[in-house]
C-alpha positions as CSV (number, residue, x, y, z in Angstrom):
1,M,0.6,-13.7,-1.7
2,R,-0.8,-12.2,1.5
3,L,-0.4,-9.3,3.9
4,R,0.0,-9.8,7.6
5,K,0.6,-7.5,10.5
6,Y,4.2,-7.0,11.7
7,L,5.1,-8.8,14.9
8,P,8.0,-8.0,17.3
9,A,9.5,-11.4,16.3
10,D,9.8,-10.0,12.8
11,F,12.5,-7.5,13.8
12,Y,15.3,-9.9,12.9
13,L,14.0,-9.8,9.3
14,L,13.7,-6.1,9.1
15,N,17.1,-5.7,10.7
16,S,18.7,-8.1,8.2
17,W,17.2,-6.2,5.3
18,M,18.8,-2.9,6.5
19,T,22.3,-3.3,5.1
20,S,23.4,0.3,5.2
21,A,22.7,3.7,6.7
22,E,21.8,5.0,3.2
23,L,19.2,2.2,2.7
24,L,17.7,2.9,6.1
25,F,17.5,6.6,5.3
26,Q,15.8,5.9,1.9
27,F,13.4,3.5,3.7
28,A,12.7,5.5,6.9
29,G,13.9,9.0,6.4
30,T,15.2,10.5,9.6
31,A,12.9,8.5,11.9
32,W,15.4,5.8,12.6
33,T,19.2,5.6,12.7
34,F,21.6,2.9,11.6
35,P,22.2,0.4,12.9
36,L,18.5,-0.3,13.5
37,D,17.6,-1.8,16.9
38,E,14.4,-3.1,18.5
39,N,14.1,-0.2,20.8
40,Q,13.8,2.3,17.9
41,I,10.9,0.2,16.4
42,H,9.3,-0.2,19.9
43,Q,9.5,3.6,20.7
44,Y,8.1,4.5,17.2
45,Q,5.1,2.1,17.8
46,V,4.5,3.5,21.3
47,T,4.7,7.1,19.9
48,F,2.4,6.3,16.9
49,P,0.1,3.5,18.0
50,E,-2.4,4.3,15.2
51,R,0.2,3.4,12.6
52,Q,0.3,-0.2,11.5
53,F,3.3,-2.1,10.1
54,Y,2.8,-4.9,7.6
55,I,4.8,-7.8,6.2
56,G,4.2,-9.1,2.7
57,C,4.5,-12.9,2.4
58,D,4.8,-15.1,-0.7
59,E,2.8,-18.2,-1.5
60,L,5.1,-20.3,0.8
61,D,4.5,-17.7,3.6
62,N,8.0,-16.4,3.3
63,P,8.2,-12.7,4.2
64,F,9.5,-10.5,1.3
65,A,8.5,-6.9,2.1
66,F,7.8,-4.4,4.9
67,G,5.5,-1.4,4.9
68,E,3.4,0.9,7.0
69,I,-0.1,2.4,6.7
70,I,-0.1,5.8,8.4
71,V,-3.3,7.3,9.6
72,G,-4.2,10.3,11.8
73,D,-1.6,12.5,10.2
74,I,-1.4,15.1,7.4
75,N,-1.8,13.5,4.0
76,S,-3.3,10.3,5.4
77,P,-3.9,7.6,5.0
78,R,-0.4,7.3,3.7
79,L,1.9,4.4,2.8
80,G,5.3,4.6,4.3
81,R,8.5,2.7,5.0
82,L,8.0,0.5,1.9
83,L,10.8,-2.0,1.2
84,V,11.2,-5.3,-0.6
85,G,13.6,-6.9,1.8
86,E,16.2,-8.9,0.1
87,S,18.2,-7.0,-2.5
88,V,18.0,-10.0,-4.9
89,S,14.2,-9.8,-4.7
90,R,14.0,-6.2,-5.9
91,G,13.2,-5.4,-9.5
92,K,11.0,-8.4,-9.9
93,G,7.5,-6.9,-9.5
94,L,7.2,-7.8,-5.8
95,G,7.1,-4.2,-4.8
96,L,4.1,-3.6,-7.0
97,I,2.3,-6.7,-5.6
98,F,3.0,-5.4,-2.1
99,V,1.9,-1.9,-2.8
100,N,-1.4,-3.2,-4.3
101,M,-1.9,-5.4,-1.2
102,L,-1.5,-2.3,1.0
103,I,-3.9,-0.3,-1.3
104,E,-6.5,-3.1,-0.8
105,E,-5.9,-3.1,3.0
106,C,-6.7,0.7,2.9
107,R,-9.7,0.1,0.7
108,T,-11.2,-2.5,3.1
109,K,-10.1,-1.0,6.5
110,I,-10.2,2.7,6.1
111,D,-13.0,4.9,4.8
112,T,-11.0,6.8,2.3
113,R,-11.0,7.7,-1.4
114,I,-7.3,8.8,-1.5
115,I,-4.0,7.3,-0.3
116,Y,-0.8,9.2,-0.2
117,L,2.9,8.4,-0.1
118,Y,6.2,10.2,-0.2
119,V,9.1,9.1,-2.4
120,F,12.6,10.5,-2.7
121,H,13.0,12.3,-6.0
122,D,16.0,10.1,-7.0
123,N,14.4,6.7,-6.1
124,F,13.5,6.0,-9.7
125,R,12.7,2.3,-9.3
126,A,10.2,3.1,-6.5
127,I,8.7,5.9,-8.5
128,R,8.1,3.6,-11.4
129,C,6.5,1.0,-9.1
130,Y,4.2,3.5,-7.5
131,Q,3.2,4.9,-10.9
132,K,2.4,1.4,-12.1
133,A,0.2,1.0,-9.0
134,G,-1.7,4.2,-10.0
135,F,0.0,6.8,-7.9
136,K,0.4,10.3,-9.4
137,F,2.6,13.2,-8.3
138,I,1.0,16.1,-6.6
139,P,2.7,19.2,-8.1
140,D,4.6,21.5,-5.7
141,K,4.2,19.2,-2.7
142,S,7.4,18.0,-1.2
143,I,9.4,17.7,2.0
144,T,13.1,18.3,2.3
145,F,15.3,16.1,4.6
146,T,18.9,16.8,5.4
147,H,21.0,13.6,5.5
148,N,24.8,13.5,5.6
149,D,24.9,17.3,5.0
150,R,22.9,16.9,1.8
151,D,19.3,17.9,1.1
152,Q,17.0,15.1,-0.1
153,I,13.6,15.9,-1.5
154,A,10.7,13.6,-0.9
155,L,7.8,14.2,-3.4
156,L,4.2,13.6,-2.5
157,M,2.2,11.1,-4.6
158,K,-1.6,10.3,-4.5
159,Y,-3.6,7.3,-5.3
160,S,-7.3,7.9,-5.9
161,F,-9.8,5.0,-5.8
162,L,-11.9,7.1,-8.2
163,D,-9.1,7.0,-10.8
164,S,-8.2,3.3,-10.2
165,K,-9.0,0.7,-12.8
C-alpha cells in the first residue's frame, strides 16, 4: 500500500465515488456541492494551495481512498475529506490503513506532535476507524453545519504522537 498526491486526472475517480449529495456532504461538509465537478476541486486548490490531497493505492497501485492534509488553519495539521472510495471496499480495514498512511505523512513532512480531524457525530464507522488509529475526542469542541435544514455536528478529534504506540 502506498500514498500518492492527487492529480487532476484523478477527478474521474473522486467523482465516481461521490454517489449522492448526502455522501458528498458527509465527506466534504459544505465546501462542495453535488454533483461534484472539476471546477469545484480546482477552485478549492487555488483558494487553499497549502492543503494537499492524497490518494491511497493498494498493492496493485489501484486507488482506493481519498484524503486531505490541511495545514495553516486552526486545529492544524488536520486530516480532512477522508473517504474509502468504492462502497464495497468500506468496512474492510482500508480506512484505517489509509488514515495511518496520512499520519505517517504528517510525521515525516510536518513538524508536529498533534494531528486533528473532524467527524460528524453520527458517522459511527468513521469514528471507530479514527479511534483505532489513535484519535481521541476533544471534549466540548465541535462545529455545527446546516445541511438540508438540519443541523449536523462535527466533533473534533486529536492524535498525539506522544500517545501513539
